[in-house]
Structure formats: structure tokens, C-alpha cells
C-alpha positions as CSV (number, residue, x, y, z in Angstrom):
1,X,87.9,129.6,116.7
2,X,85.6,127.1,119.4
3,X,87.7,124.6,121.1
4,X,85.6,121.7,119.3
5,X,86.1,123.4,116.2
6,X,90.1,123.3,116.7
7,X,89.9,119.5,117.5
8,X,87.7,118.6,114.6
9,X,90.3,120.3,112.2
10,X,93.3,119.0,114.3
11,X,91.7,115.1,113.7
12,X,91.1,115.9,110.1
13,X,94.6,116.9,109.5
14,X,95.7,114.0,111.5
15,X,93.2,111.3,109.9
16,X,94.6,112.0,107.2
17,X,98.8,112.0,107.8
18,X,97.5,109.0,109.2
19,X,95.6,107.6,105.8
20,X,99.0,107.7,104.4
21,X,101.4,106.1,106.3
22,X,98.9,103.1,106.5
23,X,99.1,100.1,103.9
24,X,96.7,100.1,101.6
25,X,96.4,96.3,101.8
26,X,97.2,94.1,104.6
27,X,100.0,92.9,105.5
28,X,102.1,89.4,105.8
29,X,102.9,89.1,109.2
30,X,103.3,85.8,111.7
31,X,100.1,85.3,113.6
32,X,100.8,84.2,116.8
33,X,98.3,81.2,118.2
34,X,96.7,83.0,121.3
35,X,96.0,86.1,119.2
36,X,92.1,86.4,119.3
37,X,90.4,86.9,116.0
38,X,87.7,89.1,115.6
39,X,85.1,90.8,113.2
40,X,84.6,93.7,111.4
41,X,81.7,95.2,110.3
42,X,81.1,93.9,106.9
43,X,78.4,94.5,104.5
44,X,75.3,92.1,103.2
45,X,76.8,92.1,99.6
46,X,80.1,90.9,101.9
47,X,78.2,88.3,103.3
48,X,76.6,87.0,100.2
49,X,80.0,86.1,98.8
50,X,81.5,84.0,102.0
51,X,82.0,80.2,101.2
52,X,79.8,78.1,103.6
53,X,83.3,77.1,105.6
54,X,83.8,80.6,105.8
55,X,79.9,81.5,107.2
56,X,80.5,78.8,109.9
57,X,83.9,80.0,110.6
58,X,82.1,83.4,111.0
59,X,79.7,82.3,113.4
60,X,81.6,80.0,115.4
61,X,83.9,83.5,115.7
62,X,80.5,85.3,116.6
63,X,79.6,82.5,119.6
64,X,82.4,81.8,121.2
65,X,83.7,83.7,124.2
66,X,87.3,83.1,123.8
67,X,88.6,83.5,120.1
68,X,92.2,82.3,119.5
69,X,93.6,82.1,116.4
70,X,94.6,78.2,116.9
71,X,90.5,77.4,117.7
72,X,90.0,77.8,113.8
73,X,90.8,76.7,110.1
74,X,93.5,79.0,109.6
75,X,93.8,78.8,106.3
76,X,89.9,80.3,106.4
77,X,90.9,82.9,109.0
78,X,94.3,84.0,106.9
79,X,91.6,84.1,103.3
80,X,89.2,86.1,105.6
81,X,92.1,89.1,106.8
82,X,93.6,89.1,103.4
83,X,89.9,90.5,102.9
84,X,89.3,92.5,105.1
85,X,86.6,90.7,107.0
86,X,88.9,89.7,110.0
87,X,91.4,91.6,112.5
88,X,93.4,90.7,115.4
89,X,93.2,91.5,118.8
90,X,96.5,90.9,120.7
91,X,95.8,91.0,124.7
92,X,98.4,93.2,126.7
93,X,98.2,93.4,130.0
94,X,100.1,95.9,132.6
95,X,102.5,93.3,133.9
96,X,103.9,92.2,130.2
97,X,107.3,93.8,129.2
98,X,108.2,93.6,125.2
99,X,111.4,93.0,124.3
100,X,112.8,95.4,121.0
101,X,113.4,92.6,117.7
């Protein structure tokens, strides 16, 4: 078996394991105000279902260079997150340190 085929097969196995371990629905957790808000690629059908406020928020996400959670209407962002249309970017820098909970 060649190396490329072996890696591809291993990815399929690992992908199925990861998929089994990941939640099927977005999980509720506390969102820090400094986390970034990012868009996922969504379909035209999903876009058509957005309210005017959600569309305005998505436009703002696209236009802003700084997309901190605190800059948006948190209820709208939370609703978009629960529908899988946004995700959060948590910046981590080399000098950051993590402390156990």
C-alpha cells in the first residue's frame, strides 16, 4: 500500500472516530467578549431564511476587521451559533498560559 493511500485510509478511520466523539448539536458554554465571531460557508437557502437583523449582523461580520463578540448583538450571534452559521475564534498567542479549571 502506498504512503498516500495509507494516510487517506487512516484519515477516514480517524474522521469516523472524531465524528462519533463530537456533539451533534452546538453546546452551550460561556462566551468571552474578546472571542472573534466568524462565518461558516452556508447555502443560499440558509441565507434566505435569515431575518433582517441577522443579515445586517452577517454584513457587519464580513466588513469588520475586528469581530469581537462584544461588538455584536449577543442574542443574534447566539442564535446564529445555535443554527451552526457562525463559530468562535479564540486567539491564542505564544506567551499565553492556560490554567486548569
